[in-house]
N, CA, C and O of each residue as an XYZ file, in Angstrom:
280
protein
N      14.730      7.666     30.648
C      13.847      7.632     31.470
C      12.712      6.633     30.723
O      12.411      6.639     29.530
N      12.127      5.696     31.890
C      11.280      4.719     31.506
C      10.067      5.325     30.761
O       9.627      4.897     29.694
N       9.566      6.415     31.485
C       8.393      7.112     30.698
C       8.657      7.815     29.728
O       7.636      8.385     29.342
N       9.890      8.159     28.896
C      10.193      8.432     27.424
C      10.123      6.852     26.699
O       9.423      6.610     25.716
N      10.785      6.084     27.228
C      10.526      4.934     26.552
C       9.396      4.440     26.220
O       9.093      4.436     25.027
N       8.702      4.024     26.984
C       7.204      3.756     27.017
C       6.227      4.781     25.899
O       5.413      4.367     25.073
N       6.556      6.024     26.142
C       5.600      6.980     25.014
C       5.938      6.697     23.796
O       5.097      6.346     22.968
N       7.439      6.832     23.477
C       8.120      6.116     22.183
C       7.521      4.972     21.630
O       7.093      4.897     20.478
N       7.496      3.892     22.660
C       7.228      2.398     21.955
C       5.832      2.320     21.952
O       5.464      1.426     21.190
N       4.881      2.919     22.520
C       3.585      3.040     22.529
C       3.077      3.867     21.187
O       1.974      3.601     20.711
N       3.744      4.663     20.723
C       3.700      5.219     19.400
C       4.110      4.552     18.385
O       3.469      4.458     17.339
N       5.168      4.048     18.589
C       5.567      2.963     17.293
C       4.616      1.627     17.235
O       4.328      1.094     16.163
N       4.287      1.280     18.151
C       3.433      0.028     18.522
C       1.906      0.367     17.781
O       1.287     -0.549     17.241
N       1.548      1.298     17.802
C       0.364      1.718     17.481
C       0.530      2.500     16.108
O      -0.534      2.873     15.615
N       1.281      2.702     15.656
C       1.832      2.977     13.947
C       1.777      1.623     13.355
O       1.189      1.425     12.292
N       2.383      0.671     14.025
C       2.328     -0.711     13.388
C       0.706     -1.078     13.395
O       0.261     -1.301     12.269
N       0.017     -1.148     14.184
C      -1.323     -1.430     14.292
C      -1.952     -0.867     13.271
O      -2.717     -1.656     12.715
N      -1.925      0.154     12.828
C      -2.532      1.101     11.851
C      -2.117      0.574     10.340
O      -2.881      0.420      9.387
N      -0.638      0.333     10.390
C      -0.139     -0.196      9.209
C      -0.424     -1.755      8.775
O      -0.489     -2.256      7.653
N      -0.560     -2.302     10.008
C      -1.093     -3.559      9.694
C      -2.531     -3.993      9.328
O      -2.854     -4.948      8.621
N      -3.286     -3.150      9.916
C      -4.819     -3.008      9.651
C      -4.767     -2.664      8.404
O      -5.313     -3.409      7.590
N      -4.149     -1.547      7.982
C      -4.247     -0.967      6.472
C      -3.887     -2.172      5.537
O      -4.641     -2.344      4.579
N      -2.948     -2.932      5.678
C      -2.310     -3.573      4.753
C      -3.241     -5.141      4.892
O      -2.740     -6.178      4.458
N      -4.253     -5.132      5.369
C      -5.597     -6.394      5.460
C      -5.081     -7.277      6.654
O      -5.482     -8.441      6.666
N      -4.348     -6.918      7.533
C      -3.966     -7.730      8.706
C      -5.323     -7.763      9.171
O      -6.143     -6.870      8.954
N      -5.607     -9.167     10.029
C      -6.779     -9.277     10.699
C      -6.776    -10.316     11.586
O      -7.931    -10.459     11.986
N      -5.993    -11.159     12.118
C      -5.993    -12.053     12.910
C      -5.043    -11.597     14.372
O      -4.802    -12.334     15.328
N      -4.623    -10.196     14.193
C      -3.695     -9.938     15.545
C      -4.489     -9.252     16.513
O      -5.366     -8.530     16.038
N      -4.366     -9.318     18.094
C      -4.721     -8.673     18.898
C      -4.019     -7.583     19.745
O      -3.259     -8.016     20.611
N      -4.125     -6.475     19.657
C      -3.175     -5.068     20.168
C      -3.806     -4.875     21.511
O      -4.942     -4.407     21.588
N      -3.056     -5.245     22.673
C      -3.493     -4.638     24.026
C      -2.560     -3.371     24.268
O      -1.384     -3.565     23.959
N      -2.892     -2.024     24.798
C      -2.310     -1.170     24.974
C      -2.448     -0.861     26.405
O      -2.816      0.307     26.530
N      -2.251     -1.623     27.844
C      -2.321     -1.027     29.060
C      -1.571      0.011     29.219
O      -0.428      0.199     28.803
N      -2.535      0.974     30.098
C      -1.452      2.177     30.453
C      -0.535      2.122     31.589
O       0.098      3.114     31.950
N      -0.457      1.085     32.109
C       0.499      1.083     33.065
C       1.735      0.392     32.804
O       1.837     -0.670     32.189
N       2.699      1.089     33.332
C       4.186      0.325     33.173
C       4.671     -0.256     31.897
O       4.125     -0.196     30.795
N       5.965     -0.921     32.281
C       6.926     -1.874     31.259
C       6.202     -3.202     31.554
O       5.353     -3.656     32.320
N       7.092     -3.627     30.409
C       6.909     -5.541     30.421
C       7.527     -5.879     31.562
O       8.471     -5.296     32.095
N       6.831     -7.061     32.000
C       7.529     -7.846     32.711
C       7.447     -9.198     32.222
O       7.032     -9.444     31.089
N       7.932    -10.329     33.257
C       7.577    -11.578     33.148
C       6.317    -11.844     33.094
O       5.774    -12.368     32.122
N       5.782    -11.519     34.081
C       4.263    -11.852     34.458
C       3.551    -11.424     32.963
O       2.833    -12.252     32.403
N       3.780    -10.146     32.379
C       3.002     -9.450     31.298
C       3.264    -10.441     30.430
O       2.240    -11.026     30.076
N       4.657    -11.002     29.769
C       4.608    -11.581     28.529
C       4.135    -13.286     28.626
O       3.727    -13.978     27.693
N       4.391    -13.812     30.467
C       3.519    -14.779     30.745
C       1.715    -15.224     30.099
O       1.232    -16.232     29.582
N       1.113    -13.712     30.528
C      -0.301    -13.873     30.240
C      -0.588    -13.493     29.095
O      -1.754    -13.588     28.709
N       0.560    -12.893     28.151
C       0.222    -12.469     26.645
C       0.400    -14.117     25.981
O      -0.393    -14.531     25.134
N       1.119    -14.644     26.306
C       1.460    -16.027     25.801
C       0.367    -17.093     26.298
O       0.338    -18.091     25.577
N      -0.292    -17.100     27.077
C      -1.070    -17.871     27.593
C      -2.384    -17.383     26.783
O      -3.092    -18.225     26.231
N      -2.676    -16.077     26.728
C      -3.868    -15.670     25.682
C      -3.820    -15.983     24.174
O      -4.770    -16.191     23.419
N      -2.465    -15.967     23.900
C      -2.588    -16.400     22.360
C      -2.141    -17.861     22.048
O      -1.830    -18.254     20.924
N      -2.150    -18.712     23.328
C      -1.747    -20.135     23.304
C      -2.762    -20.911     22.361
O      -2.300    -21.809     21.658
N      -4.093    -20.624     22.305
C      -5.165    -21.408     21.515
C      -4.437    -21.073     19.996
O      -4.078    -22.009     19.281
N      -4.323    -20.171     19.730
C      -4.192    -19.564     18.100
C      -2.995    -20.451     17.698
O      -2.995    -21.264     16.772
N      -1.953    -20.165     18.553
C      -0.567    -20.972     18.088
C      -0.818    -22.119     17.998
O      -0.390    -22.608     16.952
N      -1.579    -23.112     18.945
C      -1.768    -24.429     18.810
C      -2.687    -24.969     17.512
O      -2.664    -26.050     16.923
N      -3.283    -24.091     17.365
C      -4.339    -24.333     15.898
C      -3.423    -24.298     14.657
O      -3.162    -25.205     13.867
N      -2.982    -22.954     14.691
C      -2.213    -22.887     13.579
C      -0.824    -23.924     13.435
O      -0.534    -24.499     12.386
N      -0.239    -24.004     14.393
C       0.687    -25.205     14.644
C       0.141    -27.126     14.116
O       0.866    -28.034     13.711
N      -1.196    -27.117     14.332
C      -1.989    -28.080     14.379
C      -1.324    -28.949     15.485
O      -1.068    -30.144     15.344
N      -1.080    -28.235     16.571
C      -0.974    -29.112     17.768
C      -2.443    -28.933     18.650
O      -3.324    -28.171     18.252
N      -2.549    -29.597     19.671
C      -3.800    -29.772     20.396
C      -3.318    -29.762     21.978
O      -2.362    -30.333     22.502
N      -4.388    -28.856     22.575
C      -3.940    -28.470     24.175
C      -3.471    -30.247     24.553
O      -3.703    -31.371     24.109
N      -2.646    -29.564     25.707
C      -2.238    -30.917     26.419
C      -3.213    -31.382     27.462
O      -3.909    -30.475     27.918
N      -3.375    -32.294     27.831
C      -4.174    -33.078     28.769
C      -3.198    -33.108     29.859
O      -1.989    -33.136     29.627
N      -3.791    -33.100     31.297
C      -2.722    -33.238     32.146
C      -3.011    -34.589     32.645
O      -4.139    -35.064     32.774
N      -1.963    -35.134     32.900
C      -1.694    -36.549     33.058
C      -1.342    -37.051     34.375
O      -0.831    -36.129     35.012
N      -1.397    -38.090     35.029
C      -1.106    -38.301     36.278
C       0.369    -38.522     36.529
O       1.080    -39.146     35.743
N       0.755    -38.040     37.543
C       2.260    -37.936     37.939
C       3.039    -39.414     37.850
O       2.517    -40.383     38.401
N       4.203    -39.540     37.193
C       5.187    -40.692     37.132
C       5.028    -41.286     38.661
O       4.843    -40.563     39.640
N       5.116    -42.514     38.699
C       5.422    -43.291     40.174
C       6.495    -43.470     40.196
O       7.008    -44.029     41.166
């Protein structure tokens, strides 16, 4: 059942957050929305939210929009 899976996973995720913080971790962001299972839309939003951090750690710069090819 989905509700059992979600309850199990949220507990495991919160335990990970607790251990991560106790180990000195400080650059993670944990979001625990009350609603539903993950979807592609959810993952897309999360990836966009962490994109600046990923780019800075990889030495990349944000892409600029260019004119369409003719």
